[in-house]
N, C-alpha and C positions, 0 to 999 in steps of 0.2 A: 504494500500500500504506500503510495507516495503522498507526502504532505506538501501542501502548497508552500512555496518559498515566501519568507516574510518580505514585506516591502523594504526596499533598499535602505531607507533611513532608520528602519527598525532592526537592521542587522546589529548584532551585539559585539562589543568589546567591553566587557564588564557590565555595560548597560547599553541601551540603543545609541547608535552613533550620533543621532541628532541631539540626544540629551547632553553629550559632551559639548557640542557646539552651543546649545542653550546655556549650559552652566558657565562656559567661558565668557559668553556675552554678558551674562548677569554678574559674574565675578570681576569683570573688568571695571565695573562701575562707570562706564562711559555713556550709558544710554538711559534715558528716562523711561523707555518702554521697549520690551522685546516681544515680538510676536512672530508667528510662522504663517507663511502662505501655504494653503493646502487646496486640494481639489478632490473631485469624486474619484480620481485615479489612485488616491492614497487614503482611503477611509480609516484604516487601522492607525496610520500615523496621526491623523487628526484626532482620533479617539485618545490615543496614548498621550499626546500633547495636552489635550484638555484635562486629562486625569491629573496632570501635575500642575495645572493652573496656568498653562500658556495659552494666551489668546490666539486663535487662528482666524485667518482671513481667507474666505473662500474665493477661489479663482476658477476660471473655466477649464483649466487643465489642457488648453490648446497649445501648449508649448511655453518654454521659459520666457522668451521675449514677449509674447502676447500677455502672459500672466504678469510679468514685471511691469510692463507699460500700463496695464489696467490698474495695478496697485499704486503706481507712482502718480497717476491722475487723481487719486483719492487722498494723497498725503501732502504734507507741507514740510518745509524745512529740510535739514540734512538727514539722509537716510543711509544707513550702513547696511549693505546687502551682502549676504554671505550664503553660500550653499550649505545645506544641512548635512553634507557628507564629508566634512573636514574634521574628523575626530581629534586630530593632533593640533588643531588651532587652540591656543591657550590665551589667557587673559593678558599676558605680557605682549604677545604679538598684536592682539587687538588694540591695546593701548598705544603701541608704536604706530600702527596704521592710522589710528584716529588723529595722531599728531600731524600726519602728512596732509590732512584735509586742507585743501586750497579753496580759492574762490571759484574754481572750475565748476562747470555744470555737472561734469561726470568724471570721476577719477577711478580708473581700474588699476588694480595691482597685478604686476607681472613678476614672474621669476624666469631666469635664464634657462634655456634648454639644457645647458651644461649642468646647472644645479639640479634640474629635474632628473636628468640622466644619472647624476651621482647618487640619487635616492633609489635607483633601479626602476624609475618610471619613464614612460615615453608618451609623447603626444605628437600627432601629425598636424595639429592646428597651431601653426607658428605665426608669430607677429614679429616683424623686424623693427626693433626700437634701438636707435643709435648704433646701427650696424651689429646688433646682437640679436640672435634668434631667441625669442621669448615665448612663453605661454601664459595664458590667463590663470590666475589663482582661483577664480570664482568669487573674488571679493571686490566690491566697488563702494565708493561713497558718492551719492548722487544728491544734488540740490533739487529736490522735487518741485520747489517753487518755480524753477526756471525751465522745467520740462513742458513743452507745448503739447 
């Protein structure tokens, strides 16, 4: 008998990986509010988050870009966006990234391909920045007031 695989963000490393991200965001003390975007594609994740008191915002589930744009239209101020599948993200990293916040409308954080490869990871989605091949980290700071 096969059991259905858990939703990606509920895969566990001592606890669901999304809980590591939520804890790091809360423990950084950088944010007035932490919430999670969910959709009908991840009902178990929504349920588990609500069980620990995390506010969830429903999206259509039509893709990352569509869901993010939908949410940004409803928000104001500076929004720290992070993927829920970064269990090694810790409060110190978050605090350092928040200090980089500029007056830009959108700041995305990159790591070099060389650094990524040193961790035994690979990506084919490369961005050339300053003649260095880089990849997105899945973390951005967005000024939602300036998004049209």
